[in-house]
C-alpha positions as CSV (number, residue, x, y, z in Angstrom):
1,M,47.2,120.0,-2.7
2,I,46.3,117.0,-0.5
3,R,43.4,115.9,1.7
4,V,43.0,113.2,4.2
5,G,39.8,111.2,5.0
6,F,38.9,108.8,7.8
7,G,36.4,105.9,7.6
8,F,34.9,103.5,10.1
9,D,32.5,100.6,9.6
10,V,31.1,97.8,11.7
11,H,28.9,94.8,10.9
12,R,27.4,91.9,12.9
13,L,28.7,88.4,12.3
14,V,26.0,85.8,11.8
15,P,25.8,82.2,10.5
16,G,24.8,81.6,6.9
17,R,26.6,84.6,5.4
18,D,29.9,84.8,3.6
19,L,32.8,86.7,5.1
20,W,34.1,89.2,2.6
21,L,37.0,91.3,3.7
22,G,39.1,93.6,1.5
23,G,37.4,92.2,-1.6
24,V,38.4,88.6,-0.7
25,L,36.2,85.7,0.4
26,I,37.5,84.5,3.8
27,P,36.6,80.9,4.9
28,H,34.9,81.2,8.3
29,T,31.9,79.8,10.2
30,V,30.1,83.2,10.2
31,G,29.9,86.1,7.8
32,A,29.1,89.8,8.0
33,L,25.4,90.9,7.9
34,G,24.5,93.8,5.7
35,H,22.5,95.0,2.8
36,S,25.4,94.5,0.4
37,D,28.1,91.8,0.8
38,A,28.9,93.7,4.0
39,D,32.7,94.0,3.3
40,V,33.5,96.1,6.4
41,L,37.0,97.0,5.2
42,L,35.9,98.2,1.8
43,H,33.0,100.2,3.4
44,A,35.4,102.0,5.7
45,L,37.7,102.7,2.8
46,C,34.8,104.1,0.8
47,D,33.9,106.5,3.7
48,A,37.6,107.6,4.0
49,L,37.7,108.4,0.3
50,L,34.3,110.2,0.3
51,G,35.3,112.1,3.4
52,A,38.6,113.3,2.0
53,A,36.8,114.6,-1.1
54,A,33.9,116.1,1.0
55,L,31.4,113.9,-0.8
56,G,29.4,112.6,2.1
57,D,29.3,109.0,3.2
58,I,28.7,105.6,1.8
59,G,25.1,105.5,3.1
60,Q,24.2,108.6,1.2
61,H,25.4,107.2,-2.1
62,F,24.5,103.5,-1.6
63,P,21.5,103.5,0.8
64,D,20.4,100.2,2.4
65,T,16.9,101.2,1.5
66,D,17.7,100.9,-2.3
67,A,17.1,97.4,-3.7
68,K,19.7,98.2,-6.3
69,W,22.4,97.6,-3.7
70,K,21.0,94.4,-2.2
71,G,23.8,91.8,-2.2
72,A,26.1,94.2,-4.0
73,D,29.8,93.4,-4.4
74,S,31.5,96.1,-2.4
75,K,34.3,96.2,-5.0
76,R,31.7,97.8,-7.3
77,L,30.9,100.3,-4.6
78,L,34.6,101.2,-4.2
79,E,34.9,101.5,-8.0
80,A,32.0,104.0,-8.0
81,V,33.5,106.0,-5.2
82,V,36.9,106.2,-6.9
83,G,35.0,107.4,-10.0
84,M,33.3,110.2,-7.9
85,V,36.6,111.2,-6.3
86,T,38.3,111.3,-9.8
87,E,35.5,113.4,-11.2
88,K,36.3,116.0,-8.5
89,G,39.9,116.1,-9.7
90,W,41.5,113.9,-7.0
91,S,43.6,110.8,-7.2
92,V,44.4,108.3,-4.4
93,G,47.9,108.7,-2.9
94,N,47.8,105.9,-0.4
95,V,45.4,104.2,2.1
96,D,46.0,102.7,5.5
97,L,43.4,100.1,6.7
98,T,42.9,98.3,10.0
99,L,40.6,95.4,10.4
100,I,39.5,94.4,13.9
101,L,38.2,90.9,14.7
102,E,39.1,88.0,16.8
103,R,39.0,85.2,14.3
104,P,40.0,84.1,11.7
105,K,43.6,85.2,11.4
106,I,43.8,87.7,8.6
107,M,47.4,88.1,7.8
108,P,47.5,85.1,5.3
109,Y,44.9,86.9,3.3
110,V,46.5,90.4,3.3
111,P,48.4,89.9,0.0
112,A,45.2,88.9,-1.8
113,M,43.4,91.9,-0.3
114,R,46.1,94.3,-1.4
115,A,46.0,92.8,-4.9
116,A,42.2,93.2,-5.0
117,I,42.1,96.8,-3.7
118,A,45.1,98.4,-5.5
119,P,43.7,98.3,-9.1
120,L,40.3,99.6,-7.9
121,L,42.1,102.6,-6.4
122,R,44.3,103.0,-9.5
123,V,47.5,102.7,-7.4
124,G,50.2,100.1,-6.8
125,E,50.0,97.6,-4.1
126,D,52.7,99.4,-2.2
127,A,50.1,102.2,-1.6
128,V,47.7,99.9,0.2
129,S,48.5,99.1,3.8
130,I,46.4,96.5,5.6
131,K,46.8,95.6,9.2
132,A,44.7,93.4,11.5
133,T,44.2,93.2,15.2
134,T,41.9,91.7,17.8
135,N,39.8,93.5,20.4
136,E,41.5,91.5,23.2
137,K,38.2,89.6,23.8
138,M,36.5,92.8,24.9
139,G,33.1,94.2,23.6
140,F,31.1,92.9,20.7
141,V,34.2,92.3,18.5
142,G,35.9,90.4,21.4
143,R,32.8,88.2,21.8
144,E,33.0,87.5,18.1
145,E,29.6,89.1,17.5
146,G,30.9,91.6,15.0
147,V,33.8,93.0,12.9
148,S,35.0,96.6,12.5
149,A,37.4,98.5,10.3
150,H,39.2,101.8,10.2
151,A,40.5,103.5,7.1
152,V,42.6,106.5,6.3
153,A,43.0,107.8,2.8
154,L,45.2,110.4,1.3
155,L,44.0,112.2,-1.9
156,Q,46.1,114.4,-4.1
157,K,45.0,116.8,-6.8
158,A,45.2,114.9,-10.1
């Protein structure tokens, strides 16, 4: 038995914040604003996994009203989500992630992202696909005011 889940997340980009994407610190002039480290790619992935397992969404499990999650490393959120999914008898088959932002160029960081994400999902790096694109200078992403991410996850009965 298999299930598929979809996740989406978006964060504003602001000065004075680090830019964490896919569990990797990316050098940039701005960073994502959020209650945690605002890793938009990992947040979308969490929602995809939770959705596939019918376990709600990231905000339900890690609310931005809870001081416990203030500044949290999103890799810890992903670990917790994988634990929830595993408790329900599921394992990750593969994930396909798309990051949308104008700058910086992401492809040089993709190997490090895959290396950071795969062990958290308990899969090989070949089961973690990461792509990046721009928004062609349109909308809030195009104006470099924000970053967004899409994620698809396949779960299989363990």
